[in-house]
C-alpha positions in Angstrom: 0.0 0.0 0.0 2.8 2.4 0.8 4.5 1.6 -2.5 1.3 2.6 -4.4 1.0 5.8 -2.4 4.6 6.8 -2.9 4.3 6.0 -6.7 1.2 8.2 -6.9 2.9 11.0 -4.9 5.9 10.9 -7.3 3.6 11.0 -10.3 1.8 14.0 -8.8 5.1 15.8 -8.2 6.2 15.1 -11.8 2.9 16.3 -13.2 3.1 19.6 -11.1 6.7 20.2 -12.2 5.7 19.6 -15.8 2.8 22.0 -15.6 4.8 24.7 -13.9 7.8 24.3 -16.3 5.7 24.9 -19.5 6.3 28.2 -21.2 3.5 30.7 -20.8 2.0 32.3 -23.8 3.0 36.0 -24.4 0.2 38.4 -24.2 1.5 40.8 -26.9 2.6 38.2 -29.3 -0.7 38.1 -31.2 -1.6 41.8 -30.9 -0.4 44.3 -33.5 0.9 47.4 -31.9 1.9 49.3 -35.1 -1.3 51.4 -35.0 -0.6 52.4 -31.4 2.9 53.3 -32.3 1.8 55.4 -35.3 -0.7 57.2 -33.1 2.0 57.9 -30.5 4.3 59.3 -33.2 1.6 61.5 -34.6 0.8 62.9 -31.1 4.5 63.5 -30.4 4.9 65.4 -33.6 2.0 67.6 -32.7 3.4 68.3 -29.2 6.9 69.0 -30.7 5.4 71.3 -33.3 3.4 73.2 -30.8 6.4 73.6 -28.5 8.5 74.7 -31.5 5.9 77.3 -32.4 5.8 78.6 -28.9 9.6 78.9 -28.7 9.9 80.4 -32.2 10.9 84.1 -32.4 8.8 85.9 -34.9 11.7 88.1 -36.0 13.9 85.1 -36.9 11.4 83.3 -39.1 10.9 79.6 -39.4 13.4 77.2 -37.9 12.7 74.7 -40.5 14.3 75.5 -43.9 12.1 75.7 -47.0 12.4 73.3 -49.8 13.3 74.3 -53.4 9.7 75.1 -54.3 9.3 77.4 -51.2 7.2 75.0 -49.1 8.1 73.8 -45.7 8.5 70.0 -45.4 6.3 67.6 -43.6 8.5 64.8 -42.2 7.7 61.4 -43.5 5.8 58.9 -41.4 6.4 55.7 -43.3 9.1 54.0 -45.3 7.7 55.0 -48.7 7.5 58.7 -47.8 11.0 58.6 -46.3 12.4 57.1 -49.5 10.6 59.8 -51.6 12.1 62.6 -49.4 15.6 61.0 -49.5 15.4 60.8 -53.4 14.2 64.5 -53.5 17.1 65.5 -51.2 19.5 63.6 -53.4 18.3 65.4 -56.5 18.6 68.7 -54.8 22.1 67.9 -53.7 23.1 66.9 -57.2 21.7 70.2 -58.6 24.4 72.2 -56.8 24.4 75.8 -55.6 21.5 76.9 -53.5 19.4 73.7 -53.8 22.5 71.8 -52.4 22.6 74.1 -49.4 18.8 73.7 -48.9 19.2 69.9 -49.1 21.9 69.8 -46.4 19.8 72.2 -44.3 16.8 69.9 -44.6 19.0 66.9 -43.6 20.1 68.8 -40.5 16.5 69.8 -39.7 15.1 66.3 -40.2 17.9 64.8 -38.0 17.3 61.3 -39.3 19.9 58.5 -39.5 19.0 57.9 -43.2 20.4 61.3 -44.2 24.0 60.4 -42.9 25.4 59.5 -46.4 24.2 62.8 -47.8 25.6 64.7 -44.9 29.0 62.9 -45.2 29.1 63.9 -48.9 28.3 67.5 -47.8 31.3 67.4 -45.5 33.6 66.8 -48.5 31.9 69.5 -50.7 33.8 72.3 -52.3 31.3 75.0 -51.1 32.3 76.2 -47.6 28.7 77.0 -46.7 27.6 73.4 -47.5 30.4 72.1 -45.4 29.4 74.3 -42.5 25.7 73.1 -42.8 26.8 69.5 -43.0 29.1 69.9 -40.0 26.1 71.3 -38.0 23.9 68.5 -39.2 26.6 65.9 -38.3 26.8 67.3 -34.7 23.5 65.7 -33.8 25.0 62.3 -34.6 28.2 62.7 -32.7 28.8 60.4 -29.7 27.9 56.9 -28.8 25.6 55.1 -31.4 22.4 53.7 -30.0 21.7 51.4 -33.0 25.1 49.7 -33.0 25.2 49.2 -29.2 21.9 47.3 -29.1 22.7 45.3 -32.2 26.0 43.9 -31.0 26.0 41.7 -27.9 28.6 42.3 -25.2 31.6 40.1 -25.4 31.8 37.3 -22.7 35.0 37.1 -20.7 37.1 34.0 -21.2 36.4 31.0 -19.1 39.7 31.3 -17.2 39.2 35.0 -16.5 40.9 34.7 -13.1 44.1 33.8 -14.9 44.0 36.8 -17.2 43.7 39.5 -14.5 
């Protein structure tokens, strides 16, 4: 009788351990949060635009440079719009002269990582005003990179680390 009870107790312990050891389903795995993220980005742009308008000096004009056709840009919200703006900036940069200065100024105002190749080319330009604008635009990207740090895992110390110190 005691052997049967001990066998049942062991089976119960194994069943409990098996049930507790199973991975639990993730709550957000099945939900799509892209709509919430887009809404948050839109709200943040409204808040930033409102604070920029409040801080803007009416004598200095707009802080955002105008595009070649005289309009002020609206920053892209998705990949397609971002690609279109980058192609337009590339065309302005290749045109030379004032459109090139405007393209580099827009890159600096946009402050997006995708504009770095264009800003780097602006640093090597023959026009000193373009080089100055590119240097100002590059200043926002100076320092430790956040994308590279999260993409690369930290190196593990060797197994015999006590012998290396």
